[in-house]
C-alpha angles and dihedrals in degrees: 000000000000126000109246103172146346120226121200126203144153136238132193120205121179120228125233089236133357114283111228129186136157087270107042151350120232132185101184143015110254107184141169114236123206125199118191111199125200139197090252093059093252116138127201121203129214137167141199130188117213098236104167094166091061110021101020089235116133127189092261093048093052094047092045093051091049096048102036103036119008100046092050091051101054111024109113096028123121118244088223089067089063100155092054091050092051093048091052092045093052095043102043095082136009116250115337090129095167093058090045091049093054091054094040090055092050090048093052088048088057091044090059091046090051091058095034095236135115109260096240090061092052090050097049111299095223098154141002098215136038133191120222133200122227127232123242110205121229112265136126115322091250094050093046091050089053092048090049093052089050091051092051090050087055088058102260112146097184125052127194108209121206112224136147104103098097123359096212094051090042089062090052090048092054094045091051093049095046091049090049100049102028126218101298089078120077116231123201122175133215118200095181091216090305101135137063114236098257091040089052092051092049093047094047094046089053089052089050092049090049090056093237092152099222114193093208143324119241121218099335095179139035116300096243094048100091092155090051091051090049088051090056093045091051096048106044134057095219108095116249121226118203112218120148088029090066119069102134139031086252090057091051091049092050093050093048094045090052093042088231094148140020097220139025126225116211119204119175094217090060097042095045092247140303097321094069094031088063089054090053089051090054092049091049091050090052091054095039092239120144122230137215121213112218140169141211117238092297138152123238103283099071094029086054089062091050089052091056091049092050091049091049102050130063093199089068101083102156125059127203103168102131098129096108094046090053089059121088092221140019118228094182121100112211125347128108119352115240111200098174104277095358118082127184122186096211130220103265116119117275112346093336094233114151098182148321121244124219099025115164102207119218099202 
């Protein structure tokens, strides 16, 4: 099964409601789609969202990396020589992890097709179903409480609340949500780098004192501020999850060695795909630290790959793969089944994707 060509396209998928964080507001998913074609007729699918505010990767950067560097490095190689392909993919250009992730995902899709097995079974096969949270965008306390009630009515038992714009209002947001949904629903919060270290400690201690029962806080301080994150970790009882601070296995190792966080969030667009995500899983297992698997605002192709990783690995205990259920439509044929909070990877070979509707090809 040799790689013959790589096709690049774009899709646009509207969201049910605007997605708001401390960093950005988005109305639709605008993603790059990758198709890797082979001499056997098999096609692997990958995807990358241009998320400049988080990864630094714009649409032009992703397309440029794909066309000028990645394609030239792997076309002609055999999927059976997987390690060589991955080495070339990761060495052909510095950074550009979103572009690499799109290709990495498509390659793993083909790897599963080559051996006629669903990818999650090849990677470990730990479970056949996972349960995701759903994100509540940052708005007024009253609006967020209403959105939380709606999510619970849809069956979601864990909510990830976006905070980080203003610590005082964030406390009111969390009080309103907890009062609205009660204590049978888990609440986790994501500050998206929105607080300073001391501000984070003050805000989180007030949430502790208010008895809000927060499961964990995600990335309370700026990504580069490892000492600041360690300060927060050392001074609050709420567990700290490192997200934007972790792009590479080396980042994960540094954070765990310095005890700067209690948990690690894996996102394929930061790691460059499954190849490096698996390394982070191994590092976390060595340190006995649990992981969450998350996503950017992505459609079902790339989230599908994250689903297979989560189903494969025991160390991934927390799931934040709500991208597809935030979309108002699904352009992907086949792949994992998203039944609100319940996700099943399926038993088709690879990622099980048969096609993607509405692609605007760029070649």
